N, C-alpha and C positions, 0 to 999 in steps of 0.2 A: 504494500500500500504506500503510495506516495504521500509525503508529509502534508502536502497541500490538499489532500483529499482526492479520492478516486484512484483509478488504476494508472499505472505509468504509461505515458504515451510511447508508442513504438516509432521512434524517429527514423525516417528513411535515410538511405545511404547518401542521397544527394545533398544532405545537410552537412556532410563531412564530419560526422560525429566520430571522434577518435576512441571509441570503445565498442565492444561487441554487445549484442543483445541476445538473450537466450530465454525463450518462452515468455517474452514480454517483460522480463525483469532486467534491471540494469546490472551488468557485470562490469565492474571497474577493471577493465583489461585493456590498457593502452595498446594501440597499434601504431603503425609507422607515421601516420599523418600528424604533423605539428603545425598549427596555424600561426603564422607570423604576420604581424600587422602593426597598426598605428592608431593613435587617437587623433581626431581631426577637428580643427577650426581653420578658416582661411586667415592668412597673414594680415590682410588689410582690414577685415571687419570684425574678427573675433566673435563675440556674442551677438553682434549686429548682423550676423550671417543671413538670418531669415528675413529681417525687414529691409535689408539692403542686398537682396538676393542677386547674385551675379553668377549666372550659369556658366559663363565662359571661364571665370576664375576657378570654379569648382571642377570643371572638366580638365583644365590644365593641371590642377593639383592631383586629380585622380590619375591622369596620365603619368605624372611624376611618381606617385606611389606605386603604381603598377610597374613602372620602369625599374624600381628598386627590387622588384620581386616579391613585394608584400601582397598578401591575399585578403586580409580582413581589416576593415576600417570601422572603428567605433566612433560614432558621432552623436550629436546632442540636440534634442528638441528643446529649444529655449522656452521655458514655461510661460513667461509673460507674453511671448508672441503667439504661441500655439493655443493659449486658452485665455483670451482677454476678459472673459466672464465665466463664472463657475458653471454655467449651464450651456456654454458654447465653445466649440473647438473651431478655430479659424479656418475657413475653406481655402483662403489664399495660401496659407502656410501648408495645408495638406497638399495643395497642388504643387508647391515648391518641393515638398518632401517626395512626391511622386517623381519629380524630375531628377532629384538626387539619386533615387533608387535606379532610375533608367540609366543615368550617366555611369553609375557603378557597374551595372549589368553589361553595358556596352564594352566595358574594359575588363570584364572577367573578375571584378572585385566582389567580395561578399561584404555585407554591412551588418553591424550591430547597432541599431538605434537605441539610444538611452532616452527613456520616455519622460521621466520626471527630473528636471534639471533645475534645482534651486541653487545648489552650491556649484561654483565654478571658479577655480584659480584664485582662491582667497575670499572674495565676497560671496554673499548669498543673494541671488537675484530672484525676486518674487513678484507675481502680479499684485496689484494694489488690493484686490479683493481677498487675498490670502493673508493680509496683515491684520493684527489686532490693534486696539487702541492703547494697549499696555506698553509702558516704556521698556525699551531694550535694556535689560540688566545683565547682558552678557558681553564679553569682548568681541563677539561675532559682529561682522559688518553686514547690514541688510541694505540692498539697493532696490529702490522702487522708482520706475520711470526715470532712471538715470541719476537719481539723487539718493544720498544716504538717508535712510529712514531712522527716526528716533524711536520707532516702535519695534516690537518683536512679532513673530508670526502667530497666527491662530494655531490651535492644536492640530498639527498636520496628521497625526495618527488617529484622530477621530474620537478620542475618549470623551472629551467635553464638547466636541464640535463635530458631530457626524456629517454635517453638510459639506465640510471641506474634504473629508475623506471620500464622499460620494463624487465630488468634483474631480478628484484625482482618478477615481475609477472610470469616470466618463472619458477622460483624456486617454487613458490606457486602452480601454475597450474600443474607442473610436479608431485609434491608429492601428491596432492589431487587426480589427475586423476588416479595415479597408485594404491593408497591405500584406496580410499574412501569406497570400499566394504569390507574391512577387518573387522572381527568381534570384534577386540580389540578397534577400533576407537570409542571414545565417541564424540569427536568434534575437531575443529581446532582452535588453538590459533595463530593469525597472527604474533605476535611479542612479544618480551620481552623488555618493557621499552625503546622503540626506541627513545622517546623524550630525553633520556639521551645521546644517541648517537648524536642526532642533533635535536634541537627544531624547529619545523616548524612554519611558519605562520599558523594561525588557519585554514584559507580557504584551504591552500595547504595540511595540515595534514588531514583534513576531506575528501578532494578529494582522497587522497591516501587510506584512510581507506574505503571509499565507493567503490572505484574501486576494491580493493583486496577482499572485502566481496562479491561483485558481481561476481568476478572471481571464488570464491569457490562455490557460489550458482549455478553457471552455470554448474558445474561439479558434485556437490553433493547436492542433495535435501533431504538427510536423516540425516545430522548431523549439529549441531549448529556451529556458528562462534563466537568466542570471540577475544579480542585483549588486551594484557597486556600493555595498554597505561597508562602513568601517567599524571595527570591533572596539568596544569600550572595555577599559580595564576596571570599571567601577561596578561592583556587584549590584545587580538589579537595575542598572541604568544602561540603556543603549543595547546594541546588538552584541551577541556572543559569537564565538567561532562556530558553535553548534547551530546558530541561526541559518548558516549557509545550507543546512540540510533541507530547508524549506523550499529551495529552488533546485534547478537541475544541474547547474554548474556554479561552483563557488567562484566569486570574483575577488581576486587578491590584488590590492594596491600596495606595492612594496617599495618604499623609498627609504633606504638607509640615510639619505640626506637629512631627513626630518626626525629620525628616531635616535634618542640617546642610548638605546640598547645596542645600536650598531657600532662598528669600529670606524665609521666614517662614511662619506657619501659613495665610496666605491667598494663597500663591503659585500662581496658576492655571496658569501656563506649566509649572511643575514636573509637574503632573498630566498635561498633554498630552504632555510628553516621556516620562513613564513608559509611557503607553499606546502611543506610537509605537515605543518601544524593544522592548516585549514583542511587538508585532505583527510587527515586522521580524525579530526573532531567532527567533521560534517558527513563523511562517508560518501561524498559525491566527487566527481571530477573537478579539478581546479584549473582556472585560466588566470594567468598573470596579466590582468587587463590594464594595469598601469605600472610602469617602472621607468626610471630615467633620472636625469639630473640636469641642473642648470649649468650651461657651458659658458665659460668666460670668452667673450668675443675677441679679447685682446691676447689670448694665450696665457699660459701659466695659471696658477691657482690664486684665487682672490676671494673677497667677500663683498656683498652688497647689502645695503641697509634701506629698509622702507619704513615709513611712518604711517601708522593706522590713523583713522579719523579721531580716535580717542586719545591720541598723543603717544601711544605706546610705539616703541621701535622694535624692529625685528631684523636680525642680521643672518644671512644665509650664505653658504659657500657657493662660489662659482668654480667649476672644475675645468682644468685644462682639457682642451678638445682631444688630445691624444690619450690622456688618462681616461676620459669618458668613453672613447672608442674601445680601449682595452677592457673596460668594465662590461660593455655590451658583448664583446667577443667571449668573455669569460662567463657571463651570467646566463646566456641563452642555453648552453649545454647543461649548466647546473639546474636551471629551471626545468628543462625537459627531464633530466635525471631525477629530480625531486617529484616527478609525476604530473607536471603541468601539461595541459593539452594544447597550449599555445601561449604566445606572449605578444602584447601590444605595447609598444613604447609610447611614452609621453614625450613629445608629441610630433606632429607633422612638420611644423615650421616655427621659427622665431616670428615675432610680431613686428609689423611695420612701425618705424619710429614715430609716425603720425599718431599712434595710439598711446605714446608714453605718458602723456598728460592725463590719461584717464585713470580712474580710481584703482583698477587692478594693478596698473603698472607704476603707480606712485607708491601705493601702500605695499605692494608685493612685487618689487621691480625684478626679482629673480625670475618671475614668470615670463619675462621677455625672451628668454634664451634657452628653452628646453628643446627646440626643434632639431630634427635631423636634417632639415634644410634651414639656411639662414634666410633673413627677410628678403634677400635679393635672389633667392632660388638656388644658391650653391649647396650641393650635397655635402654635408659635413662628414667628418671621419666616422661618426656614429652611424650615419646612413650607409657608408661604405661597409662597416662591420655587419650591418643587417643584410646588405646585398650579398656579402660573402656567405653568411649563414643560410640565406634563402637558397643559394645556388647548390648547397651540399645537403640540405635537409629534405 
């Protein structure tokens, strides 16, 4: 019995599932296929991708991604653009999404749409209707209509506010129902680091995750569900490693750059340990859906400091490009050896300097430089490392 309720879907081979099925039950038995890919935003528009939709830019980017030999692209449905009201999903953005899927299919790429995207690259981006009138008492940054909000969100997990949970279900069901038969779909990612938007009580978070997974399975029995949740170390607060058992594939975001438990930003063993821990705790396949580091555009190792709207400062390492490439070369076989079914680097491109004055890149300036391409389209050494691995894997 699947944890989300009902029998386990029998996924067909066209979805490139890297384990075998026996009598309708999941057998965690990796085979040779290892999905290599990237997380995607355009360099010029970042989260404005949908409201400043540029089909030609996306086509060029997808050509470049395919040219590196990558196969899977994780990308993000920006919540304020896709759901301007709790009872309405925007038809123009659904049409734009259809075009993105077609562009990927034309290039032989598979896509993993991330459906509920509040958190992204430091700030939390929410539609105005999802905000409460209560003051923000957390260090988290909330952006509404391009401005930092003084308020915190409503209860996203629906405990005290079932209407907002139903609004999220509407968005998920609308997108899955419309696009589940598209040949570019690899699977569905429910969220991106939603516990950074708001940390749930564990029981409420797992109810949220179980319900949304069941909603997807009710509409689509052919593609897997994952969820980019982050695990909390606080008992009873947030998601647990075991929460990944509620989806089909555990989504691991492993950044030694950010974790004091690592030996530094290029700690390969740390990534392997994270994958193994998720796989053992959840009992489902694991994908390394985010890994990477911010690369110093000037060469050498350095640091960069940003200032949050509340005045707090944060300093993050910038890693030499050659060292970052060595990390990629080393970490990919370690991830595969630890049992990961694939790896998606963060991210496709550095961002255009025209964006540097915006809140993400002033408060979190290291986010400018994670790309495997620089803002001018040069493939960095990390991209070359991915190309090499793709050619032999």
